[in-house]
ROTIMAR-768506 format. One line per 4 residues: their letters; for each residue x negated, y negated, z of N, C-alpha, C, O. Coordinates in steps of 0.02 Angstrom, whole numbers, plus 50000, padded with zeros to 5 digits. Last residue first. Example, Ala and Ser with C-alpha at 12.3 -4.5 7.8 and 13.67 -1.06 7.14 Angstrom:
<pts>
SA) 49358/50112/50354/49316/50053/50357/49355/49998/50394/49330/49943/50402; 49340/50284/50390/49385/50225/50390/49340/50165/50390/49288/50166/50423
</pts>
This chain:
<pts>
QMAN) 52795/49238/46718/52850/49254/46760/52913/49257/46735/52961/49271/46771; 52684/49179/46644/52675/49274/46663/52745/49270/46696/52757/49330/46706; 52659/49052/46659/52681/49083/46593/52686/49166/46564/52689/49197/46510; 52662/49026/46802/52719/49032/46739/52733/49056/46720/52785/49089/46724
QASS) 52529/49071/46772/52551/49129/46832/52636/49093/46803/52673/49137/46781; 52489/48988/46689/52464/49036/46681/52503/49078/46719/52511/49132/46692; 52501/48862/46777/52504/48849/46707/52525/48933/46685/52582/48939/46663; 52399/48862/46871/52465/48897/46874/52499/48877/46829/52555/48870/46854
YAQM) 52270/48878/46795/52274/48910/46849/52350/48937/46847/52369/48994/46833; 52264/48749/46777/52299/48790/46723/52313/48847/46770/52371/48860/46781; 52286/48669/46892/52344/48654/46851/52349/48719/46793/52401/48741/46768; 52155/48728/46940/52207/48741/46965/52296/48754/46950/52339/48794/46967
FAQH) 52061/48676/46869/52067/48738/46880/52152/48763/46895/52191/48802/46868; 52090/48533/46890/52111/48557/46843/52112/48658/46805/52138/48688/46758; 52042/48519/47020/52110/48512/46980/52125/48549/46907/52170/48587/46888; 51906/48565/47031/51952/48632/47058/52047/48602/47015/52092/48638/46992
QSAL) 51864/48436/46930/51843/48523/46930/51900/48557/46954/51942/48579/46915; 51902/48351/47034/51911/48343/46968/51924/48411/46946/51979/48439/46943; 51804/48414/47145/51878/48399/47142/51893/48388/47084/51908/48445/47065; 51655/48430/47086/51718/48487/47108/51784/48475/47127/51823/48522/47127
PGIL) 51573/48324/47063/51628/48346/46997/51676/48397/47017/51725/48412/46984; 51515/48291/47170/51541/48227/47151/51591/48289/47084/51650/48275/47074; 51410/48403/47233/51488/48407/47243/51544/48352/47196/51603/48366/47189; 51286/48354/47153/51324/48440/47168/51414/48424/47141/51452/48427/47092
SNYQ) 51300/48230/47194/51281/48229/47147/51322/48278/47125/51373/48270/47092; 51267/48283/47353/51330/48253/47344/51332/48249/47245/51385/48274/47228; 51136/48345/47342/51207/48356/47347/51256/48328/47328/51290/48351/47282; 51050/48213/47307/51054/48270/47265/51140/48334/47298/51185/48352/47260
SAQQ) 51069/48151/47413/51105/48121/47354/51113/48189/47299/51160/48208/47265; 50995/48219/47506/51093/48194/47520/51097/48183/47465/51148/48213/47447; 50875/48219/47471/50932/48292/47474/50996/48285/47481/51042/48323/47468; 50869/48095/47489/50840/48109/47411/50881/48179/47400/50910/48196/47348
STPF) 50831/48045/47624/50910/48023/47572/50901/48041/47497/50922/48005/47451; 50823/48208/47708/50797/48152/47677/50858/48129/47634/50908/48159/47615; 50865/48301/47793/50825/48279/47825/50806/48185/47798/50790/48133/47827; 51061/48320/47800/50985/48343/47778/50941/48295/47806/50964/48249/47840
QIGG) 51197/48424/47843/51154/48372/47862/51092/48389/47844/51064/48442/47857; 51364/48424/47839/51330/48465/47821/51260/48415/47809/51266/48369/47769; 51524/48496/47939/51486/48435/47884/51409/48473/47860/51398/48533/47863; 51565/48554/48043/51611/48564/47980/51583/48523/47933/51616/48512/47883
ATFG) 51501/48529/48125/51581/48497/48137/51598/48507/48085/51646/48475/48064; 51364/48529/48048/51376/48535/48115/51459/48487/48104/51468/48430/48081; 51209/48606/47992/51264/48599/47984/51307/48576/48061/51289/48596/48117; 51076/48557/47887/51087/48568/47987/51165/48567/47968/51181/48524/47927
VQTG) 50921/48605/47787/50999/48605/47819/51013/48626/47885/50993/48670/47923; 50800/48659/47829/50817/48611/47853/50881/48564/47834/50892/48508/47855; 50793/48801/47812/50798/48756/47884/50813/48699/47887/50837/48675/47938; 50828/48802/47639/50804/48821/47684/50826/48807/47771/50886/48804/47783
QQQI) 50863/48724/47513/50830/48693/47586/50826/48734/47652/50820/48708/47707; 50915/48857/47437/50845/48809/47431/50815/48776/47487/50759/48788/47509; 51068/48834/47487/51017/48889/47509/50947/48885/47497/50911/48908/47542; 51122/48719/47420/51098/48719/47514/51076/48759/47537/51056/48755/47595
FDGV) 51078/48761/47299/51055/48688/47304/51027/48700/47393/50973/48698/47422; 51181/48863/47275/51114/48882/47267/51055/48849/47304/51006/48876/47330; 51312/48815/47300/51264/48854/47355/51192/48871/47337/51151/48890/47379; 51292/48717/47182/51302/48701/47273/51281/48734/47304/51236/48717/47343
QVLQ) 51318/48814/47093/51252/48790/47104/51236/48735/47165/51181/48719/47187; 51433/48903/47110/51371/48922/47115/51310/48874/47132/51264/48888/47171; 51518/48781/47065/51524/48799/47144/51458/48820/47163/51423/48791/47205; 51479/48770/46940/51465/48715/46982/51459/48746/47060/51414/48739/47101
QTFT) 51541/48892/46906/51477/48865/46885/51437/48807/46941/51383/48807/46969; 51673/48880/46928/51639/48942/46972/51555/48904/46956/51517/48893/47003; 51719/48763/46846/51725/48770/46904/51665/48819/46945/51622/48797/46984; 51666/48855/46726/51634/48764/46751/51660/48750/46809/51620/48716/46840
QAAP) 51768/48936/46712/51696/48974/46729/51681/48892/46737/51711/48882/46789; 51930/48893/46735/51867/48944/46804/51795/48941/46790/51756/48944/46838; 51926/48814/46614/51917/48778/46677/51884/48834/46742/51837/48826/46780; 51897/48922/46512/51832/48905/46526/51847/48832/46600/51800/48805/46630
ILPA) 52040/48967/46566/51947/49056/46568/51889/49006/46571/51840/49016/46608; 52116/48919/46545/52094/48932/46601/52040/48960/46593/51997/48971/46636; 52139/48884/46413/52115/48840/46452/52099/48868/46519/52062/48832/46552; 52193/49053/46382/52167/49000/46322/52130/48935/46372/52069/48943/46364
MANA) 52333/49081/46465/52251/49093/46471/52189/49048/46425/52147/49014/46453; 52416/49019/46381/52416/48997/46444/52344/48993/46469/52309/48946/46486; 52427/49104/46266/52410/49065/46257/52385/49023/46323/52332/48994/46316; 52478/49238/46338/52390/49232/46309/52382/49152/46301/52332/49129/46328
PATV) 52604/49208/46369/52539/49205/46420/52462/49199/46390/52411/49169/46409; 52681/49153/46255/52665/49112/46314/52603/49125/46351/52560/49084/46366; 52660/49299/46190/52628/49247/46185/52610/49178/46214/52557/49149/46208; 52694/49407/46284/52639/49399/46253/52626/49339/46223/52567/49322/46231
VKQY) 52827/49356/46320/52793/49409/46368/52724/49422/46323/52698/49470/46351; 52875/49266/46267/52887/49262/46328/52831/49312/46350/52795/49301/46398; 52903/49316/46121/52854/49259/46152/52825/49236/46231/52776/49203/46247; 52960/49429/46141/52868/49454/46136/52865/49369/46152/52826/49354/46197
VRDY) 53088/49410/46164/53045/49402/46212/52966/49419/46196/52920/49420/46238; 53122/49332/46041/53109/49273/46108/53060/49310/46177/53023/49283/46218; 53099/49455/45952/53049/49381/45948/53056/49346/46021/53007/49334/46056; 53205/49518/46004/53145/49539/46003/53079/49493/46018/53035/49490/46061
VTKL) 53347/49444/45934/53312/49450/46061/53231/49471/46021/53199/49420/46011; 53291/49450/45824/53313/49369/45857/53324/49391/45949/53312/49361/46002; 53286/49584/45795/53223/49525/45790/53243/49468/45815/53197/49431/45831; 53428/49631/45800/53352/49652/45846/53309/49583/45869/53300/49550/45920
DDSQ) 53484/49552/45693/53494/49524/45758/53450/49580/45833/53446/49566/45893; 53413/49626/45592/53411/49536/45614/53444/49514/45684/53428/49466/45719; 53320/49768/45621/53360/49729/45608/53364/49661/45614/53318/49633/45643; 53126/49790/45603/53219/49766/45637/53256/49748/45600/53242/49716/45549
KLTS) 53015/49883/45577/53052/49860/45565/53124/49867/45592/53163/49914/45600; 52838/49807/45645/52899/49848/45667/52955/49827/45600/52948/49773/45572; 52701/49766/45607/52711/49844/45567/52818/49855/45586/52856/49893/45555; 52695/49668/45688/52698/49669/45603/52701/49740/45569/52702/49755/45509
RASD) 52653/49721/45814/52709/49705/45802/52718/49691/45710/52764/49721/45683; 52520/49782/45800/52567/49829/45808/52634/49780/45826/52675/49813/45858; 52456/49661/45806/52454/49700/45746/52509/49758/45737/52534/49776/45684; 52481/49604/45921/52530/49541/45859/52524/49619/45786/52563/49629/45740
AQMK) 52436/49660/46020/52495/49670/45999/52534/49646/45954/52594/49654/45942; 52295/49665/45960/52313/49704/45978/52405/49747/45957/52429/49795/45926; 52273/49533/45998/52245/49536/45920/52310/49629/45929/52362/49633/45896; 52309/49547/46137/52329/49493/46099/52336/49513/46011/52386/49509/45975
ANQV) 52205/49627/46184/52256/49632/46192/52296/49613/46137/52315/49654/46095; 52077/49556/46134/52093/49603/46099/52156/49632/46112/52179/49664/46065; 52099/49402/46208/52099/49422/46163/52126/49463/46111/52165/49448/46066; 52073/49472/46331/52168/49454/46319/52156/49440/46257/52203/49461/46223
QQGL) 51954/49511/46330/52000/49559/46361/52078/49527/46345/52130/49559/46349; 51873/49398/46347/51892/49467/46282/51950/49513/46306/51980/49551/46269; 51919/49340/46427/51955/49336/46385/51940/49369/46338/51977/49377/46290; 51860/49457/46541/51935/49430/46562/51923/49414/46479/51916/49466/46447
VNLS) 51704/49429/46484/51755/49494/46492/51839/49493/46475/51870/49513/46426; 51676/49288/46541/51668/49314/46480/51733/49374/46438/51777/49370/46395; 51717/49329/46670/51754/49309/46655/51750/49275/46568/51796/49247/46538; 51621/49392/46757/51676/49441/46720/51713/49387/46667/51741/49415/46619
GNAQ) 51544/49299/46785/51507/49333/46722/51571/49385/46698/51575/49412/46643; 51613/49235/46863/51613/49198/46848/51565/49242/46786/51551/49207/46737; 51607/49331/46983/51672/49326/46934/51644/49283/46882/51663/49313/46832; 51452/49332/46998/51499/49384/46985/51570/49355/46962/51580/49368/46903
RLAE) 51478/49189/47075/51418/49196/47025/51450/49274/46990/51482/49259/46939; 51551/49229/47180/51578/49156/47139/51519/49205/47056/51534/49239/47007; 51467/49305/47261/51535/49333/47245/51555/49285/47181/51577/49314/47132; 51386/49225/47286/51366/49258/47251/51418/49310/47218/51412/49344/47167
RQTM) 51430/49103/47327/51400/49083/47302/51397/49171/47271/51412/49168/47211; 51482/49120/47465/51512/49126/47428/51512/49124/47351/51560/49136/47315; 51399/49061/47572/51422/49137/47578/51442/49156/47528/51431/49216/47521; 51367/48930/47511/51301/48987/47514/51361/49066/47534/51352/49118/47503
YDQP) 51483/48865/47523/51455/48877/47492/51413/48947/47476/51426/48997/47442; 51532/48865/47668/51535/48948/47649/51537/48933/47564/51576/48967/47530; 51435/48782/47710/51404/48835/47733/51459/48912/47691/51445/48971/47685; 51552/48686/47715/51493/48670/47665/51432/48734/47656/51393/48737/47608
VRIS) 51706/48755/47732/51669/48707/47771/51584/48709/47720/51580/48762/47689; 51790/48825/47644/51809/48742/47663/51744/48732/47725/51756/48686/47764; 51818/48945/47528/51759/48881/47546/51787/48842/47591/51830/48812/47559; 51929/49055/47518/51888/49062/47569/51830/48975/47591/51812/48956/47647
NVSD) 51971/49004/47384/52011/49003/47445/51972/49016/47506/51988/48979/47552; 51859/49040/47279/51861/48973/47300/51909/48970/47387/51887/48941/47436; 51887/49165/47323/51823/49169/47320/51840/49095/47343/51841/49079/47402; 52001/49207/47253/52016/49231/47350/51932/49186/47370/51920/49176/47430
VVPK) 52010/49139/47123/52040/49119/47173/52029/49138/47246/52042/49099/47292; 51890/49229/47093/51890/49183/47093/51909/49136/47130/51874/49097/47162; 51970/49376/47112/51924/49361/47131/51910/49288/47145/51916/49273/47205; 52089/49352/46992/52096/49336/47065/52025/49337/47113/52025/49294/47157
MGDD) 52002/49356/46884/52036/49296/46903/52055/49307/46986/52033/49271/47031; 52007/49493/46829/51950/49448/46807/51966/49367/46851/51926/49322/46836; 52081/49578/46875/52006/49602/46914/51980/49532/46879/51926/49513/46901; 52221/49510/46867/52181/49539/46935/52095/49568/46960/52064/49576/47013
MAQS) 52207/49480/46737/52209/49447/46787/52188/49472/46862/52145/49450/46900; 52191/49624/46678/52133/49577/46677/52146/49514/46722/52095/49491/46749; 52313/49684/46731/52265/49691/46748/52199/49662/46754/52159/49665/46802; 52397/49579/46663/52393/49590/46724/52356/49627/46745/52352/49613/46805
IQQS) 52373/49633/46524/52331/49560/46534/52363/49544/46619/52349/49487/46638; 52413/49733/46516/52333/49743/46543/52320/49680/46557/52272/49662/46591; 52552/49733/46536/52518/49780/46589/52429/49779/46573/52389/49811/46606; 52567/49682/46412/52587/49642/46480/52551/49682/46549/52530/49656/46601
FGYL) 52544/49776/46324/52501/49698/46323/52528/49678/46413/52492/49663/46460; 52640/49855/46316/52556/49872/46326/52520/49803/46343/52469/49793/46376; 52767/49807/46352/52751/49842/46393/52682/49851/46416/52658/49854/46473; 52768/49752/46204/52768/49713/46244/52727/49755/46313/52669/49741/46326
IAYD) 52752/49905/46166/52706/49855/46112/52692/49794/46180/52636/49785/46205; 52859/49994/46180/52779/50000/46218/52730/49937/46207/52677/49927/46239; 52964/49925/46148/52981/49920/46185/52851/49930/46234/52812/49902/46273; 52940/50011/46025/52947/49923/46000/52952/49899/46073/52943/49838/46072
SVLP) 52946/50143/46064/52885/50112/46018/52888/50021/46021/52841/49982/46020; 53087/50138/46088/53061/50141/46127/52970/50124/46126/52938/50099/46173; 53163/50171/45986/53136/50098/45967/53099/50085/46046/53084/50027/46063; 53214/50276/45961/53115/50267/45948/53133/50187/45940/53117/50152/45892
GFQK) 53293/50289/46103/53251/50327/46043/53197/50294/46006/53140/50288/46028; 53356/50238/46219/53348/50169/46162/53291/50213/46086/53263/50185/46039; 53425/50300/46303/53457/50289/46261/53427/50239/46196/53456/50213/46148; 53301/50377/46327/53348/50413/46270/53396/50402/46253/53430/50437/46215
KQDA) 53254/50292/46394/53192/50317/46326/53240/50372/46288/53225/50404/46237; 53343/50279/46507/53332/50232/46461/53306/50252/46383/53331/50233/46330; 53323/50409/46575/53359/50394/46531/53375/50332/46493/53418/50334/46449; 53184/50404/46611/53199/50436/46542/53236/50431/46525/53239/50437/46464
TLTP) 53163/50212/46617/53173/50287/46659/53183/50321/46586/53188/50295/46531; 53007/50097/46563/53055/50124/46555/53082/50196/46598/53039/50236/46615; 52940/49998/46695/52920/50048/46650/52997/50078/46635/53040/50083/46679; 52964/49825/46663/52965/49859/46714/52958/49927/46683/52976/49920/46625
LREG) 52822/49692/46686/52887/49724/46659/52903/49798/46657/52855/49836/46650; 52774/49581/46810/52762/49639/46768/52824/49664/46737/52878/49654/46766; 52799/49461/46838/52743/49434/46797/52758/49497/46757/52760/49495/46696; 52978/49493/46817/52929/49441/46833/52866/49450/46798/52867/49450/46737
SRMA) 53130/49485/46707/53069/49526/46716/53023/49461/46740/53020/49406/46713; 53194/49439/46612/53226/49410/46684/53163/49439/46749/53155/49423/46808; 53173/49488/46467/53203/49427/46481/53213/49398/46543/53235/49340/46545; 53208/49624/46528/53148/49601/46485/53145/49533/46507/53118/49518/46560
TNQL) 53354/49601/46568/53283/49659/46606/53227/49632/46572/53188/49611/46615; 53448/49545/46484/53453/49558/46545/53407/49591/46586/53425/49608/46642; 53374/49574/46340/53413/49516/46354/53406/49495/46445/53373/49449/46469; 53330/49696/46332/53270/49656/46317/53301/49584/46335/53262/49538/46346
FDIF) 53465/49775/46376/53398/49781/46392/53348/49740/46394/53315/49737/46446; 53529/49727/46244/53556/49721/46309/53506/49734/46357/53504/49683/46392; 53437/49817/46135/53479/49737/46149/53464/49700/46187/53420/49656/46189; 53458/49937/46167/53376/49883/46181/53395/49814/46180/53375/49767/46214
AKRQ) 53603/49944/46148/53575/49955/46224/53511/49942/46235/53492/49934/46293; 53601/49940/45994/53636/49899/46031/53624/49869/46129/53630/49815/46159; 53526/50015/45970/53491/49956/45942/53547/49934/45977/53526/49882/46002; 53588/50166/45993/53514/50139/46028/53502/50076/46026/53466/50057/46073
DGEK) 53717/50100/45929/53727/50121/45996/53658/50113/46026/53649/50073/46072; 53641/50111/45786/53698/50051/45824/53698/50037/45880/53685/49980/45900; 53615/50274/45800/53550/50210/45786/53595/50126/45809/53569/50090/45851; 53744/50311/45788/53705/50333/45864/53626/50261/45846/53603/50217/45883
DFCG) 53816/50268/45688/53837/50259/45735/53783/50276/45812/53790/50255/45870; 53717/50344/45612/53718/50276/45620/53748/50243/45663/53722/50191/45685; 53743/50469/45621/53708/50449/45637/53681/50383/45623/53621/50373/45623; 53872/50477/45603/53868/50490/45650/53802/50481/45687/53793/50481/45748
SLSV) 53868/50458/45435/53898/50390/45507/53896/50395/45598/53909/50353/45641; 53824/50577/45423/53786/50518/45418/53795/50466/45467/53761/50440/45511; 53909/50669/45447/53856/50667/45465/53834/50588/45464/53833/50551/45513; 54023/50614/45364/54044/50614/45441/53955/50636/45476/53944/50615/45532
VMLL) 53969/50639/45243/53993/50579/45256/54009/50559/45349/54006/50507/45381; 53930/50767/45255/53888/50717/45237/53916/50659/45280/53894/50637/45334; 54082/50829/45264/54049/50830/45308/53970/50798/45304/53941/50806/45358; 54119/50773/45109/54151/50752/45174/54121/50753/45235/54120/50701/45269
AALS) 54044/50862/45050/54047/50781/45039/54058/50753/45108/54022/50722/45147; 54098/50987/45060/54035/50950/45084/54014/50888/45087/53970/50866/45123; 54231/50956/45012/54212/50978/45080/54121/50977/45110/54097/50967/45166; 54189/50980/44887/54236/50888/44933/54205/50916/44996/54155/50892/45023
AFWR) 54154/51077/44881/54108/51017/44841/54126/50957/44904/54098/50917/44942; 54253/51177/44890/54188/51186/44912/54147/51089/44920/54121/51060/44968; 54331/51112/44780/54337/51117/44875/54291/51101/44896/54273/51046/44916; 54268/51129/44681/54278/51082/44698/54288/51058/44777/54266/51013/44814
SCSK) 54276/51288/44701/54197/51237/44672/54217/51195/44697/54197/51195/44755; 54384/51322/44668/54374/51336/44738/54312/51305/44746/54294/51296/44804; 54418/51284/44542/54444/51229/44603/54414/51257/44646/54405/51214/44689; 54365/51376/44471/54332/51330/44476/54345/51277/44518/54306/51232/44533
GTAM) 54392/51496/44540/54345/51504/44549/54329/51407/44547/54299/51374/44590; 54580/51476/44576/54521/51496/44520/54457/51468/44550/54462/51417/44584; 54706/51533/44677/54638/51480/44656/54613/51493/44621/54617/51554/44622; 54869/51558/44663/54791/51599/44673/54755/51560/44646/54766/51546/44587
</pts>
């Protein structure tokens, strides 16, 4: 016949065993979530294009609390992609529309507006980067996850933000010059003539002024396109 004392020991041992089993199950679950998330980062996030994919309901279930780690990457990717669409794409579209001298006039208002939005774009990128960096600094990640996550963060956040730094001033300089050319042509009124894709002025002084305005455009365009290409490559 079992005594009360032995029964107590038996129940205590059973409780301890159940606790170990329960904790082991918890740790296994966390390990599975981490493994699934690492696999996703390596095989999906690192290979994605400009925009990171939205997590499916199944992926959110697989990753558990690590969904918030991904939200930092995804949030920045969305913000910078939207900023590029709103702030840089109008510049590129207007620049590509300039084919003959008349186009300097027709595109100058669009370029003036685009130039004004570039300051906003710079602030948006800076704020998004600061927000991502701040959120990342609070993460508690195991070494295996941190190694992979850091690589993805470099690709998705750091590299695009760094590439935007030279692009914005290059775009501002180029668009300002284009606007000046358009304003000058507009100011000449009916004195200007357009023939066979060229432009004619009644005086050599006017022609000289025009040539001095368009002189820097080739190098400015090259600098802008190089910076734009670098930014696009950094976001892929």
